C-alpha positions as CSV (number, residue, x, y, z in Angstrom):
1,M,178.9,313.3,316.9
2,K,181.6,312.5,314.4
3,S,182.1,315.2,311.7
4,Y,182.6,312.5,309.1
5,I,182.2,308.7,308.7
6,L,183.8,306.3,306.3
7,T,181.3,304.1,304.4
8,R,183.5,302.1,302.1
9,T,187.1,301.2,301.6
10,T,189.3,299.3,299.2
11,L,191.6,298.3,302.1
12,S,190.7,294.9,303.5
13,E,192.3,295.7,306.8
14,E,189.9,298.6,307.3
15,K,186.6,296.7,306.8
16,E,185.9,296.4,310.6
17,R,186.5,300.1,311.0
18,I,183.9,300.9,308.4
19,K,181.3,298.8,310.3
20,E,182.1,300.8,313.4
21,D,181.8,304.1,311.6
22,L,178.4,303.3,310.2
23,K,177.1,303.1,313.7
24,Y,177.6,306.9,314.0
25,K,175.8,307.9,310.8
26,T,173.2,310.6,311.3
27,E,171.0,312.7,309.0
28,Q,173.7,315.4,309.2
29,H,176.2,313.2,307.4
30,K,174.9,314.2,303.9
31,Y,177.9,315.3,301.9
32,P,179.6,312.4,300.0
33,F,183.4,312.4,299.6
34,R,186.1,310.2,298.3
35,L,189.7,309.9,299.3
36,Y,192.5,309.1,296.8
37,D,196.2,308.5,296.9
38,D,198.6,310.4,294.7
39,D,198.3,307.7,292.0
40,G,194.5,308.4,291.8
41,E,193.6,305.1,293.5
42,L,190.4,305.3,295.5
43,Y,190.9,304.3,299.2
44,Y,187.8,305.5,301.0
45,E,184.3,306.8,300.5
46,G,182.4,308.6,303.2
47,L,179.9,311.2,304.3
48,S,180.7,314.5,306.0
49,V,178.5,317.0,307.9
50,E,180.3,319.8,306.0
51,N,180.7,320.2,302.3
52,E,184.2,321.2,301.4
53,S,185.9,320.1,304.6
54,F,189.5,318.9,304.6
55,E,189.1,317.1,307.9
56,P,188.6,313.6,306.5
57,L,191.8,314.0,304.4
58,D,193.7,315.4,307.3
59,E,192.7,312.6,309.6
60,E,193.1,309.7,307.2
61,Q,196.3,310.8,305.5
62,P,198.9,309.8,308.1
63,N,197.7,306.1,308.2
64,S,196.8,305.5,304.5
65,G,198.8,308.0,302.5
66,V,195.7,309.6,300.8
67,T,196.5,312.9,299.2
68,E,193.2,314.1,297.6
69,I,189.6,314.6,298.7
70,H,186.7,314.9,296.2
71,Y,183.2,316.0,297.1
72,L,180.0,315.3,295.1
73,N,178.5,318.7,294.1
74,N,175.6,319.0,291.7
75,G,176.1,315.4,290.5
76,K,179.8,315.8,289.7
77,W,182.9,314.8,291.7
78,G,185.3,317.7,292.3
79,Q,188.7,317.9,294.0
80,L,189.2,320.4,296.8
C-alpha cells in the first residue's frame, strides 16, 4: 500500500500519474494535504495515511520543486 496518493495537480504533464495514483486509494488514505512551491503556488493535492507526514513533500520535491506541505486539521489548512 502506498503511504500517500496524489489526487489533483496543476501540472498538465502529471495528469496521467494522478489517474494511476487514484487506483491505490484506500480507506486509510484519509488525511488531505497540499503541496506548494516557494512562491505559494499549489502544485498537488493528495491523501495520506498519516497526518503530519513529510513523506509526500520529500518524495515530490526533487521533481517538482515543492517546498511546503499543508494538512487539513479541524477544518483549517496548516503548514508543517
